[in-house]
TORNUMAR-511358 format. One record per residue (C-alpha): residue in three letters; x negated, y negated, z negated; residue number from 1. Coordinates in Angstrom, 3 decimals. Layout:
N
(pt ALA, (X, Y, Z), NUM),
...
This chain:
411
(pt MET, (25.840, 11.418, -19.720), 1),
(pt SER, (23.043, 12.767, -17.438), 2),
(pt THR, (19.662, 10.564, -17.338), 3),
(pt GLY, (18.347, 12.507, -14.620), 4),
(pt PRO, (17.588, 11.212, -11.166), 5),
(pt GLU, (20.465, 10.874, -8.934), 6),
(pt THR, (20.776, 13.648, -6.087), 7),
(pt THR, (23.435, 12.510, -3.906), 8),
(pt PRO, (22.470, 11.584, -0.331), 9),
(pt GLN, (22.991, 7.676, -0.886), 10),
(pt ALA, (20.738, 8.006, -3.828), 11),
(pt VAL, (18.085, 9.580, -1.956), 12),
(pt ARG, (18.407, 7.201, 1.030), 13),
(pt ARG, (18.178, 4.336, -1.756), 14),
(pt ARG, (14.757, 6.111, -3.061), 15),
(pt VAL, (13.121, 6.533, 0.312), 16),
(pt ARG, (13.669, 3.141, 0.727), 17),
(pt ARG, (12.021, 1.778, -2.014), 18),
(pt ALA, (9.333, 4.179, -1.535), 19),
(pt VAL, (8.596, 2.987, 1.666), 20),
(pt ASP, (10.519, 0.188, 3.340), 21),
(pt PRO, (8.778, -1.557, 6.191), 22),
(pt LEU, (11.498, -4.016, 6.861), 23),
(pt PRO, (9.672, -7.182, 5.115), 24),
(pt GLU, (6.379, -6.499, 6.864), 25),
(pt PHE, (8.771, -6.239, 10.300), 26),
(pt LEU, (10.632, -9.315, 9.196), 27),
(pt HIS, (7.172, -11.080, 8.760), 28),
(pt GLN, (5.687, -10.192, 11.792), 29),
(pt GLU, (8.969, -10.941, 13.878), 30),
(pt SER, (9.036, -14.588, 12.338), 31),
(pt SER, (5.166, -14.992, 13.410), 32),
(pt SER, (6.154, -13.444, 16.928), 33),
(pt GLY, (8.723, -16.119, 17.410), 34),
(pt VAL, (5.683, -18.842, 16.977), 35),
(pt ALA, (3.619, -16.726, 19.343), 36),
(pt LEU, (6.573, -16.423, 21.831), 37),
(pt LEU, (7.311, -20.294, 21.686), 38),
(pt VAL, (3.445, -21.334, 22.506), 39),
(pt ALA, (3.663, -18.730, 25.300), 40),
(pt THR, (6.929, -20.470, 26.632), 41),
(pt VAL, (5.249, -23.901, 26.303), 42),
(pt ALA, (2.476, -22.896, 27.987), 43),
(pt ALA, (4.468, -21.452, 31.020), 44),
(pt LEU, (6.327, -24.532, 31.184), 45),
(pt VAL, (3.105, -26.430, 31.306), 46),
(pt TRP, (1.460, -24.140, 34.012), 47),
(pt ALA, (4.431, -24.390, 36.179), 48),
(pt ASN, (4.915, -28.248, 35.956), 49),
(pt VAL, (1.452, -29.322, 35.490), 50),
(pt ILE, (-0.836, -27.033, 37.010), 51),
(pt GLY, (1.713, -26.405, 39.786), 52),
(pt GLU, (4.388, -23.706, 40.479), 53),
(pt ALA, (2.639, -22.268, 43.356), 54),
(pt SER, (-0.396, -21.421, 41.263), 55),
(pt TYR, (2.012, -19.797, 38.380), 56),
(pt THR, (4.286, -17.762, 41.180), 57),
(pt SER, (0.794, -16.687, 43.333), 58),
(pt PHE, (-1.037, -15.537, 39.999), 59),
(pt TRP, (1.888, -13.085, 38.703), 60),
(pt GLU, (2.844, -11.987, 42.346), 61),
(pt THR, (-1.178, -10.720, 42.416), 62),
(pt GLY, (-0.916, -6.797, 43.359), 63),
(pt LEU, (-2.461, -4.102, 40.910), 64),
(pt THR, (-2.724, -0.569, 41.733), 65),
(pt LEU, (-3.556, 2.076, 39.162), 66),
(pt GLY, (-4.634, 5.292, 39.801), 67),
(pt PHE, (-5.904, 7.333, 42.638), 68),
(pt GLY, (-4.408, 8.148, 46.137), 69),
(pt SER, (-1.009, 9.808, 45.728), 70),
(pt LEU, (-1.153, 9.586, 42.220), 71),
(pt SER, (-1.253, 5.473, 42.036), 72),
(pt LEU, (1.460, 3.249, 41.236), 73),
(pt GLU, (1.323, -0.385, 42.666), 74),
(pt GLU, (3.161, -3.173, 41.464), 75),
(pt ASP, (2.402, -6.965, 41.063), 76),
(pt LEU, (1.452, -8.512, 37.723), 77),
(pt HIS, (4.709, -9.629, 36.770), 78),
(pt GLY, (6.121, -6.093, 37.665), 79),
(pt TRP, (3.367, -4.471, 35.366), 80),
(pt VAL, (4.485, -7.002, 32.597), 81),
(pt ASN, (8.320, -6.342, 33.077), 82),
(pt ASP, (8.226, -2.536, 34.127), 83),
(pt GLY, (5.178, -1.371, 32.074), 84),
(pt LEU, (4.524, -3.366, 28.630), 85),
(pt MET, (7.984, -4.026, 27.964), 86),
(pt VAL, (8.431, -0.341, 27.758), 87),
(pt LEU, (6.210, -0.865, 24.084), 88),
(pt PHE, (8.385, -3.761, 23.442), 89),
(pt PHE, (11.875, -1.612, 23.699), 90),
(pt PHE, (9.833, 1.275, 22.013), 91),
(pt VAL, (9.321, -0.207, 18.760), 92),
(pt VAL, (12.709, -1.716, 19.255), 93),
(pt GLY, (13.895, 1.962, 19.563), 94),
(pt LEU, (11.798, 3.043, 16.567), 95),
(pt GLU, (13.351, 0.489, 14.245), 96),
(pt ILE, (16.909, 1.121, 15.338), 97),
(pt LYS, (16.087, 4.995, 14.644), 98),
(pt ARG, (14.822, 4.148, 11.351), 99),
(pt GLU, (17.688, 1.840, 10.282), 100),
(pt LEU, (19.812, 4.623, 11.510), 101),
(pt ALA, (18.527, 7.180, 9.529), 102),
(pt VAL, (17.702, 6.159, 6.406), 103),
(pt GLY, (17.866, 2.227, 6.604), 104),
(pt ARG, (20.903, -0.282, 6.174), 105),
(pt LEU, (22.865, 1.228, 9.115), 106),
(pt SER, (22.703, 4.582, 7.729), 107),
(pt ASP, (25.540, 3.710, 4.991), 108),
(pt ARG, (28.793, 3.613, 6.592), 109),
(pt LYS, (30.253, 0.853, 4.741), 110),
(pt THR, (26.760, -1.083, 4.822), 111),
(pt ALA, (26.762, -0.524, 8.767), 112),
(pt LEU, (30.418, -1.478, 9.611), 113),
(pt LEU, (30.149, -4.966, 9.374), 114),
(pt PRO, (27.259, -5.611, 11.515), 115),
(pt VAL, (28.121, -3.186, 13.869), 116),
(pt ILE, (31.940, -4.732, 14.335), 117),
(pt ALA, (29.985, -8.122, 14.349), 118),
(pt ALA, (27.702, -7.331, 17.170), 119),
(pt VAL, (30.360, -5.888, 19.381), 120),
(pt GLY, (32.248, -8.867, 19.041), 121),
(pt GLY, (28.857, -10.644, 19.852), 122),
(pt VAL, (28.648, -9.257, 23.073), 123),
(pt VAL, (32.250, -8.863, 24.198), 124),
(pt VAL, (33.176, -12.640, 23.965), 125),
(pt PRO, (30.283, -13.824, 25.568), 126),
(pt ALA, (30.265, -11.525, 28.969), 127),
(pt LEU, (34.114, -12.843, 28.905), 128),
(pt ILE, (33.390, -16.084, 28.672), 129),
(pt PHE, (30.982, -15.937, 30.880), 130),
(pt VAL, (33.255, -13.916, 33.639), 131),
(pt ALA, (35.993, -16.664, 32.967), 132),
(pt ILE, (33.763, -19.396, 34.195), 133),
(pt MET, (32.059, -17.744, 37.003), 134),
(pt GLY, (34.885, -15.740, 38.431), 135),
(pt GLY, (34.103, -14.155, 41.433), 136),
(pt ARG, (31.365, -16.897, 42.421), 137),
(pt PRO, (27.981, -15.497, 43.645), 138),
(pt GLY, (25.928, -14.916, 40.318), 139),
(pt ALA, (28.757, -13.116, 38.637), 140),
(pt ASP, (26.545, -9.821, 38.164), 141),
(pt GLY, (24.751, -11.856, 35.358), 142),
(pt TRP, (27.575, -11.188, 33.329), 143),
(pt ALA, (25.272, -9.275, 30.364), 144),
(pt ILE, (22.890, -12.082, 30.286), 145),
(pt PRO, (24.335, -14.192, 27.404), 146),
(pt MET, (25.173, -10.706, 25.454), 147),
(pt ALA, (21.297, -10.258, 24.133), 148),
(pt THR, (20.060, -11.595, 20.710), 149),
(pt ASP, (16.459, -12.470, 20.654), 150),
(pt ILE, (15.241, -10.684, 17.185), 151),
(pt ALA, (11.717, -12.867, 17.496), 152),
(pt PHE, (13.247, -15.921, 17.965), 153),
(pt ALA, (16.176, -15.775, 15.635), 154),
(pt VAL, (14.052, -14.385, 12.508), 155),
(pt GLY, (11.569, -16.999, 13.067), 156),
(pt VAL, (14.010, -19.977, 13.035), 157),
(pt LEU, (15.481, -18.331, 10.066), 158),
(pt ALA, (12.248, -18.520, 8.557), 159),
(pt LEU, (11.874, -22.347, 9.116), 160),
(pt LEU, (14.822, -22.214, 6.470), 161),
(pt GLY, (12.352, -20.236, 3.925), 162),
(pt ASP, (14.191, -19.798, 0.500), 163),
(pt ARG, (17.314, -21.629, 1.285), 164),
(pt VAL, (18.232, -18.118, 3.007), 165),
(pt SER, (18.580, -15.003, 0.919), 166),
(pt ALA, (17.218, -11.904, 2.012), 167),
(pt GLY, (20.990, -10.655, 2.531), 168),
(pt VAL, (21.122, -13.313, 5.229), 169),
(pt LYS, (18.085, -12.368, 7.017), 170),
(pt LEU, (19.167, -8.272, 6.933), 171),
(pt LEU, (22.809, -9.437, 8.281), 172),
(pt LEU, (21.042, -11.284, 11.281), 173),
(pt LEU, (18.820, -8.279, 11.689), 174),
(pt SER, (21.051, -5.562, 11.854), 175),
(pt ILE, (23.302, -7.328, 14.243), 176),
(pt ALA, (20.447, -8.071, 16.602), 177),
(pt ILE, (19.313, -4.294, 16.394), 178),
(pt VAL, (22.946, -3.198, 17.107), 179),
(pt ASP, (23.026, -6.005, 19.758), 180),
(pt ASP, (19.704, -4.555, 21.379), 181),
(pt LEU, (21.175, -1.005, 21.351), 182),
(pt ILE, (24.038, -2.105, 23.196), 183),
(pt ALA, (21.996, -4.020, 25.754), 184),
(pt ILE, (19.646, -1.126, 26.496), 185),
(pt SER, (22.920, 0.772, 27.047), 186),
(pt VAL, (24.157, -1.985, 29.644), 187),
(pt ILE, (20.662, -1.986, 31.383), 188),
(pt ALA, (20.849, 1.866, 31.977), 189),
(pt LEU, (24.375, 1.827, 32.818), 190),
(pt PHE, (25.048, -1.422, 34.986), 191),
(pt TYR, (21.266, -2.639, 36.001), 192),
(pt SER, (20.177, 0.619, 37.756), 193),
(pt GLU, (20.164, 1.140, 41.469), 194),
(pt GLY, (19.339, 3.702, 43.920), 195),
(pt ILE, (19.557, 6.745, 41.271), 196),
(pt SER, (16.862, 9.548, 42.411), 197),
(pt LEU, (18.249, 12.583, 40.688), 198),
(pt LEU, (15.206, 14.714, 41.364), 199),
(pt TRP, (12.990, 12.144, 39.091), 200),
(pt LEU, (15.644, 11.668, 36.703), 201),
(pt ALA, (15.716, 15.379, 36.185), 202),
(pt ALA, (11.812, 15.142, 35.733), 203),
(pt ALA, (12.729, 12.461, 32.898), 204),
(pt VAL, (14.866, 14.388, 31.487), 205),
(pt ILE, (12.518, 17.505, 31.703), 206),
(pt GLY, (9.785, 15.401, 29.903), 207),
(pt LEU, (11.984, 14.195, 27.132), 208),
(pt GLY, (13.126, 17.940, 26.564), 209),
(pt MET, (9.323, 18.615, 26.387), 210),
(pt VAL, (9.068, 16.345, 23.528), 211),
(pt VAL, (11.783, 18.172, 21.578), 212),
(pt GLY, (10.043, 21.477, 22.363), 213),
(pt MET, (6.834, 19.954, 20.949), 214),
(pt ARG, (8.187, 18.896, 17.932), 215),
(pt MET, (9.843, 22.246, 17.603), 216),
(pt VAL, (6.425, 24.416, 17.552), 217),
(pt GLY, (5.154, 22.119, 15.521), 218),
(pt VAL, (3.001, 19.935, 17.342), 219),
(pt ARG, (1.836, 16.977, 15.079), 220),
(pt ARG, (-0.487, 15.127, 16.627), 221),
(pt VAL, (0.794, 11.596, 18.158), 222),
(pt ALA, (-2.017, 11.568, 21.043), 223),
(pt ALA, (-0.801, 14.994, 22.366), 224),
(pt TYR, (2.589, 13.241, 22.983), 225),
(pt ILE, (1.016, 10.090, 25.028), 226),
(pt PRO, (0.951, 12.172, 28.286), 227),
(pt VAL, (4.271, 13.373, 28.267), 228),
(pt GLY, (5.655, 9.615, 27.180), 229),
(pt LEU, (3.456, 8.590, 30.616), 230),
(pt LEU, (5.090, 11.210, 32.419), 231),
(pt VAL, (8.515, 10.220, 31.447), 232),
(pt TRP, (7.949, 6.627, 32.172), 233),
(pt VAL, (6.866, 7.432, 35.947), 234),
(pt ALA, (9.669, 9.411, 36.119), 235),
(pt ALA, (12.020, 6.782, 34.995), 236),
(pt LEU, (10.429, 3.929, 37.042), 237),
(pt GLU, (10.563, 6.270, 39.929), 238),
(pt SER, (14.367, 7.502, 39.240), 239),
(pt GLY, (15.710, 3.791, 39.619), 240),
(pt VAL, (16.868, 3.878, 35.846), 241),
(pt HIS, (14.920, 0.770, 34.154), 242),
(pt PRO, (11.815, 2.442, 32.719), 243),
(pt THR, (12.324, 0.672, 29.661), 244),
(pt VAL, (15.012, 2.992, 29.034), 245),
(pt ALA, (12.393, 5.587, 28.631), 246),
(pt GLY, (10.843, 3.526, 25.976), 247),
(pt VAL, (14.226, 3.743, 23.747), 248),
(pt ALA, (14.634, 7.492, 24.425), 249),
(pt LEU, (11.495, 8.593, 23.333), 250),
(pt ALA, (11.506, 6.216, 20.185), 251),
(pt LEU, (14.799, 8.170, 19.084), 252),
(pt LEU, (13.312, 11.582, 19.604), 253),
(pt THR, (10.650, 10.665, 17.099), 254),
(pt PRO, (11.244, 11.781, 13.632), 255),
(pt ALA, (12.420, 9.621, 10.769), 256),
(pt GLN, (12.026, 11.925, 8.020), 257),
(pt PRO, (8.395, 12.800, 7.016), 258),
(pt VAL, (6.823, 15.654, 8.764), 259),
(pt ASN, (4.180, 17.610, 6.094), 260),
(pt GLY, (3.960, 14.650, 4.081), 261),
(pt ARG, (3.443, 12.226, 6.937), 262),
(pt ARG, (6.286, 9.428, 7.699), 263),
(pt VAL, (5.286, 9.410, 11.706), 264),
(pt LEU, (7.977, 6.801, 12.572), 265),
(pt GLU, (6.845, 4.185, 9.973), 266),
(pt GLN, (3.106, 4.706, 11.055), 267),
(pt LEU, (4.046, 4.065, 14.524), 268),
(pt GLU, (5.942, 1.283, 13.837), 269),
(pt HIS, (3.410, -0.172, 11.488), 270),
(pt ARG, (0.604, 0.279, 14.369), 271),
(pt LEU, (2.426, -1.064, 17.357), 272),
(pt HIS, (4.886, -3.391, 16.306), 273),
(pt PRO, (1.757, -6.053, 16.279), 274),
(pt CYS, (0.767, -5.369, 19.654), 275),
(pt SER, (4.550, -5.635, 20.731), 276),
(pt ALA, (5.228, -9.135, 18.717), 277),
(pt PHE, (1.777, -10.616, 19.416), 278),
(pt ALA, (0.809, -9.192, 22.828), 279),
(pt VAL, (3.714, -7.865, 24.856), 280),
(pt LEU, (6.400, -10.266, 23.925), 281),
(pt PRO, (3.840, -13.722, 24.344), 282),
(pt LEU, (2.843, -12.025, 27.789), 283),
(pt PHE, (6.630, -11.462, 29.004), 284),
(pt ALA, (7.433, -15.072, 28.087), 285),
(pt LEU, (4.493, -16.576, 29.771), 286),
(pt ALA, (5.030, -14.055, 33.026), 287),
(pt ASN, (8.841, -15.420, 33.021), 288),
(pt ALA, (9.599, -18.586, 31.189), 289),
(pt GLY, (7.623, -20.612, 33.964), 290),
(pt ILE, (9.807, -23.064, 35.936), 291),
(pt ALA, (9.392, -26.399, 37.678), 292),
(pt LEU, (11.926, -28.759, 35.898), 293),
(pt ASP, (11.926, -31.289, 38.365), 294),
(pt GLY, (14.894, -33.548, 39.328), 295),
(pt GLU, (16.095, -31.207, 42.079), 296),
(pt VAL, (16.427, -28.083, 40.087), 297),
(pt LEU, (17.955, -29.939, 37.112), 298),
(pt ALA, (20.498, -31.560, 39.791), 299),
(pt ASP, (21.241, -28.241, 40.901), 300),
(pt ALA, (21.680, -27.002, 37.462), 301),
(pt VAL, (24.097, -29.372, 36.353), 302),
(pt ALA, (26.236, -28.896, 39.607), 303),
(pt SER, (25.759, -24.743, 39.290), 304),
(pt PRO, (28.341, -23.132, 37.116), 305),
(pt LEU, (25.902, -20.284, 36.327), 306),
(pt PRO, (24.140, -22.491, 33.959), 307),
(pt TRP, (26.820, -23.287, 32.259), 308),
(pt ALA, (28.504, -19.729, 31.911), 309),
(pt ILE, (25.199, -18.586, 30.370), 310),
(pt ALA, (24.755, -21.617, 27.762), 311),
(pt ALA, (28.557, -21.423, 26.996), 312),
(pt GLY, (28.134, -17.589, 26.427), 313),
(pt LEU, (25.361, -18.169, 24.202), 314),
(pt VAL, (26.520, -20.868, 22.110), 315),
(pt VAL, (30.555, -20.638, 22.046), 316),
(pt GLY, (30.516, -16.786, 22.798), 317),
(pt LYS, (28.261, -15.824, 20.378), 318),
(pt LEU, (29.441, -17.775, 17.546), 319),
(pt LEU, (33.190, -17.038, 18.061), 320),
(pt GLY, (32.212, -13.407, 18.949), 321),
(pt ILE, (29.971, -12.407, 16.099), 322),
(pt ALA, (31.680, -14.562, 13.336), 323),
(pt GLY, (35.273, -13.698, 14.705), 324),
(pt ALA, (34.645, -10.021, 14.416), 325),
(pt ALA, (33.137, -10.115, 11.038), 326),
(pt LEU, (35.699, -12.273, 9.776), 327),
(pt LEU, (38.338, -9.717, 11.260), 328),
(pt ALA, (36.376, -6.945, 9.452), 329),
(pt LEU, (36.258, -8.650, 6.056), 330),
(pt ARG, (39.991, -9.149, 6.497), 331),
(pt LEU, (40.922, -5.586, 7.113), 332),
(pt ARG, (38.572, -4.270, 4.522), 333),
(pt VAL, (36.484, -2.297, 6.652), 334),
(pt GLY, (33.112, -3.902, 6.019), 335),
(pt ALA, (31.400, -5.965, 3.168), 336),
(pt LEU, (29.224, -8.620, 2.816), 337),
(pt GLY, (26.097, -8.573, 0.748), 338),
(pt GLU, (26.047, -9.973, -2.945), 339),
(pt ASP, (23.708, -12.683, -1.423), 340),
(pt VAL, (25.805, -13.594, 1.624), 341),
(pt ARG, (28.032, -16.321, 1.354), 342),
(pt LEU, (31.135, -16.207, 3.882), 343),
(pt ALA, (30.221, -19.880, 4.973), 344),
(pt GLN, (26.829, -18.575, 6.173), 345),
(pt VAL, (28.188, -15.785, 8.540), 346),
(pt TRP, (29.186, -18.704, 11.219), 347),
(pt GLY, (25.270, -19.743, 11.060), 348),
(pt VAL, (24.164, -16.090, 11.390), 349),
(pt ALA, (26.391, -15.768, 14.219), 350),
(pt ALA, (24.960, -19.242, 16.047), 351),
(pt LEU, (21.245, -17.603, 15.372), 352),
(pt GLY, (22.811, -14.709, 17.378), 353),
(pt GLY, (23.014, -17.307, 20.625), 354),
(pt ILE, (19.449, -17.414, 20.717), 355),
(pt GLY, (18.903, -14.852, 23.840), 356),
(pt PHE, (15.629, -15.724, 24.892), 357),
(pt THR, (13.622, -12.552, 25.713), 358),
(pt VAL, (16.362, -10.182, 26.450), 359),
(pt SER, (18.461, -12.804, 28.173), 360),
(pt LEU, (15.438, -13.513, 30.637), 361),
(pt PHE, (14.813, -9.809, 31.067), 362),
(pt VAL, (18.349, -9.048, 32.248), 363),
(pt ALA, (18.311, -12.184, 34.268), 364),
(pt GLN, (15.424, -10.830, 36.542), 365),
(pt LEU, (17.429, -7.408, 36.663), 366),
(pt ALA, (20.611, -9.199, 38.124), 367),
(pt TYR, (19.401, -11.333, 40.225), 368),
(pt THR, (16.541, -11.176, 42.997), 369),
(pt ASP, (17.067, -14.903, 44.454), 370),
(pt PRO, (14.146, -17.070, 42.627), 371),
(pt GLU, (16.681, -20.287, 42.807), 372),
(pt VAL, (19.320, -18.308, 40.889), 373),
(pt ILE, (16.977, -16.772, 38.634), 374),
(pt ASP, (15.587, -20.356, 37.766), 375),
(pt LEU, (19.136, -21.301, 37.515), 376),
(pt ALA, (19.595, -18.897, 35.236), 377),
(pt LYS, (16.525, -19.589, 33.264), 378),
(pt ILE, (17.785, -23.143, 32.375), 379),
(pt GLY, (21.149, -21.921, 31.067), 380),
(pt ILE, (19.152, -19.270, 28.892), 381),
(pt PHE, (16.876, -22.197, 27.765), 382),
(pt ALA, (19.647, -24.820, 26.947), 383),
(pt GLY, (21.914, -22.004, 25.308), 384),
(pt SER, (19.215, -20.659, 22.654), 385),
(pt LEU, (17.976, -24.053, 21.788), 386),
(pt VAL, (21.600, -25.318, 21.042), 387),
(pt SER, (22.441, -22.010, 19.291), 388),
(pt ALA, (19.146, -22.485, 17.200), 389),
(pt ALA, (19.964, -26.107, 16.472), 390),
(pt LEU, (23.565, -24.991, 15.430), 391),
(pt GLY, (22.390, -21.955, 13.325), 392),
(pt VAL, (19.749, -24.164, 11.054), 393),
(pt ALA, (22.730, -26.886, 10.734), 394),
(pt LEU, (25.254, -24.190, 9.336), 395),
(pt LEU, (23.124, -21.957, 7.493), 396),
(pt THR, (21.995, -25.194, 5.763), 397),
(pt ARG, (25.546, -26.187, 4.821), 398),
(pt GLY, (26.405, -22.733, 3.812), 399),
(pt ALA, (23.333, -22.170, 1.726), 400),
(pt ARG, (24.753, -25.308, -0.400), 401),
(pt ALA, (28.317, -24.419, -0.753), 402),
(pt GLY, (30.879, -21.524, 0.326), 403),
(pt PRO, (33.153, -19.175, -0.860), 404),
(pt ALA, (32.333, -15.802, -1.768), 405),
(pt GLU, (33.082, -12.985, 0.487), 406),
(pt PRO, (36.686, -11.140, 0.007), 407),
(pt PRO, (36.835, -8.345, -2.533), 408),
(pt ALA, (35.275, -5.149, -1.371), 409),
(pt PRO, (37.935, -2.412, -0.644), 410),
(pt PRO, (38.416, 0.020, -3.547), 411),
């Protein structure tokens, strides 16, 4: 019997994960970010309802120009947050997607299949429920709003349960949310980009090609890539493709394997994730969550099908989509749960997937231009996310006490 180290690809990946695994730090920062998001959301609501909606709106509509002359860009503060700072958020998400696909939990086919299948169910069913309720009514363009899962809020809610949920449950939720984000980014690129300029799009592609070329010739300094990254962002912004897609594309080009002993991807994620979690996301919530919740607005929300369609998609669609797809995968033996995940807890994870806050708000801003319609969408997002959080906590608390083990893994 050999006593030397295993040399199979799976064994190598396991050793890499043990040597450098930023996942615990990522989960900790995401749970703390959920608190920061909550504080920023409350601040935005207080600002809009106590200080005044006019003050809130006028502040975020303040114009800001960066650059000089023909090389300048002009956006209001709201636009700089959504089109500028959120690129950093999606860049960090892209880094986590790349790491998980290359050397993380999604790199193993058997381990990856279950969250991938569950995530697909969790985006298809909410969209179908939304379309079924909205039909051909105005506002039907927001069908992608209930597809999203907010990683920070979902992990933050999960953190409230402490040791009552295992690491496997957290990993399952995170894996589903990561695949969910990848699908959401693809949807934004394909369905919420308008007036495509082929010239600017070509410039963005050339910029990405420059990144590949710099890697091939051995450019190692991260600072050297920043000007090229800015070029890609500007080109994407001007092309009509949402610039956040540029952030993900640049992240996916980041090497997942060590370069001359330096783990570039992990170092970038370590440095940038706190900025994204504690600066970008709270600013996004502050700039987008403000809505005057007066009697007229609430009455309009009750009478309109839009908030109901979004809330139903998040609560019912995510629950049935994620759990149904996961249970089907287990039944067909094409995926397996972690050893410390009970079958009953899948329902709780599925419910937490309905916390769509950040990305749902983001998609709503892309889908609609009428402020009144956006406000109705926000109410549906708030309501659906709150109900999903409460339902998820209840199901996971119950599932932690009882529940059969998963069906046996395929031989």
